[in-house]
C-alpha positions in Angstrom: 33.5 -11.3 -41.7 29.8 -12.2 -42.1 30.6 -15.6 -40.7 32.2 -14.0 -37.6 29.1 -11.8 -37.1 26.9 -14.9 -37.2 29.0 -16.6 -34.6 28.9 -13.6 -32.3 25.1 -13.3 -32.7 24.7 -17.1 -32.1 26.8 -16.9 -29.0 24.9 -13.9 -27.7 21.6 -15.8 -28.3 22.9 -18.8 -26.4 24.1 -16.7 -23.5 20.7 -14.9 -23.5 18.8 -18.2 -23.3 21.0 -19.3 -20.4 20.8 -16.1 -18.4 17.0 -15.5 -18.9 15.9 -18.3 -16.5 18.4 -17.1 -13.9 17.1 -13.6 -14.1 13.6 -14.8 -13.9 14.5 -16.8 -10.8 15.8 -13.7 -9.0 12.7 -11.6 -9.5 11.9 -10.9 -5.9 9.3 -13.5 -5.0 6.2 -12.8 -2.9 6.9 -9.2 -1.9 8.0 -10.0 1.6 10.7 -7.8 3.0 14.1 -9.2 3.4 15.6 -9.2 6.9 19.1 -9.0 5.4 20.0 -12.6 6.4 21.0 -15.1 3.8 18.4 -17.7 3.1 19.1 -21.1 4.5 20.2 -23.7 1.9 17.6 -26.3 1.4 18.4 -29.9 0.7 18.0 -31.0 -2.9 15.3 -33.7 -3.1 16.2 -37.0 -4.6 15.2 -37.8 -8.1 12.1 -39.7 -7.1 10.7 -36.7 -5.2 11.6 -34.2 -7.9 10.6 -36.4 -10.8 14.0 -35.7 -12.4 16.0 -37.8 -14.8 19.7 -36.9 -15.1 20.9 -35.5 -18.4 23.2 -37.5 -20.6 26.6 -36.2 -19.4 28.9 -38.5 -17.4 30.2 -35.7 -15.1 26.7 -34.5 -14.2 25.4 -37.9 -13.5 28.5 -38.7 -11.4 28.0 -35.5 -9.4 24.4 -36.4 -8.7 25.5 -39.8 -7.4 28.2 -38.3 -5.2 31.3 -39.6 -7.0 34.4 -38.1 -8.6 34.4 -39.9 -12.0 37.4 -41.0 -14.0 36.7 -41.1 -17.7 37.9 -44.3 -19.3 36.3 -44.1 -22.8 35.7 -40.9 -24.8 34.6 -42.0 -28.2 32.1 -40.6 -30.8 29.5 -43.3 -29.9 29.8 -43.2 -26.1 31.6 -41.8 -23.1 32.2 -44.0 -20.1 33.3 -43.1 -16.6 34.2 -45.2 -13.6 33.0 -44.3 -10.1 34.7 -45.9 -7.0 32.7 -45.3 -3.9 32.6 -47.0 -0.4 29.3 -48.5 -1.3 30.6 -50.0 -4.5 32.0 -49.3 -8.0 29.9 -48.6 -11.1 30.2 -47.4 -14.7 28.3 -44.4 -16.1 27.9 -44.6 -19.9 26.4 -41.8 -22.0 25.5 -41.7 -25.6 25.1 -38.8 -28.1 22.0 -40.4 -29.6 19.4 -42.7 -28.2 20.0 -45.2 -31.0 23.6 -45.8 -29.6 22.2 -46.5 -26.2 19.7 -49.1 -27.6 22.6 -50.8 -29.6 24.7 -50.8 -26.4 21.8 -52.4 -24.4 21.2 -54.9 -27.1 24.9 -55.9 -26.9 24.7 -56.0 -23.1 21.9 -58.5 -23.3 24.6 -61.3 -23.9 25.7 -60.6 -20.4 22.2 -60.5 -18.9 21.6 -58.6 -15.7 20.1 -55.3 -14.7 21.1 -51.8 -15.7 19.9 -48.4 -14.6 18.8 -46.6 -17.8 17.8 -43.1 -18.6 17.6 -40.9 -21.7 20.9 -41.4 -23.6 22.7 -43.0 -20.5 23.1 -46.2 -18.6 24.7 -47.2 -15.3 26.3 -50.6 -14.8 26.4 -51.7 -11.2 25.8 -54.5 -8.8 22.0 -54.9 -8.3 22.1 -53.7 -4.7 23.4 -50.3 -5.9 20.9 -49.7 -8.7 17.9 -48.6 -6.5 19.9 -46.1 -4.4 21.4 -44.7 -7.6 17.9 -44.5 -9.3 16.7 -42.4 -6.4 19.5 -39.9 -7.1 19.4 -39.7 -10.9 16.1 -41.1 -12.0 15.7 -43.5 -14.9 14.5 -47.1 -14.7 16.0 -50.4 -13.8 15.9 -52.7 -16.8 16.6 -56.4 -17.1 18.3 -57.4 -20.3 18.9 -60.8 -21.8 19.7 -63.9 -19.9 23.3 -64.5 -21.0 25.9 -66.3 -18.9 28.8 -64.0 -19.8 30.3 -61.7 -17.1 29.3 -58.1 -17.6 32.1 -55.4 -17.7 33.1 -54.0 -14.4 35.0 -51.0 -13.1 38.8 -51.7 -13.0 
């Protein structure tokens, strides 16, 4: 019973932490009177303007890049999704810990090439796609190794 109470308290605390920023964001603003019309939606700035780096979740990164991702690897060490877009295909790989990403990049160095890398995630794409993707999700473009092997691609 004590364990169940702790679970309920923990869940309540998490919900409270999630709701608090939302409630603060709805606090009325500058005191101007509303005219009853809905506010116009504003465009979301790209990652460069907002100084944002995407979180380490395949689906979130895929949404930010404008693709419907298909998960092809769901393992303890990494998750990988494939994005097929008119501009080109790419892989989004996320890691539960930074050390797994560093190991992955070290292994990728046998292929050489450039990757878009953020905290606990990496995107594998043709070089022409990396800069446009970076503007959407942040991160940095990193060159790794100088191998002659062919890097993995989206099927």
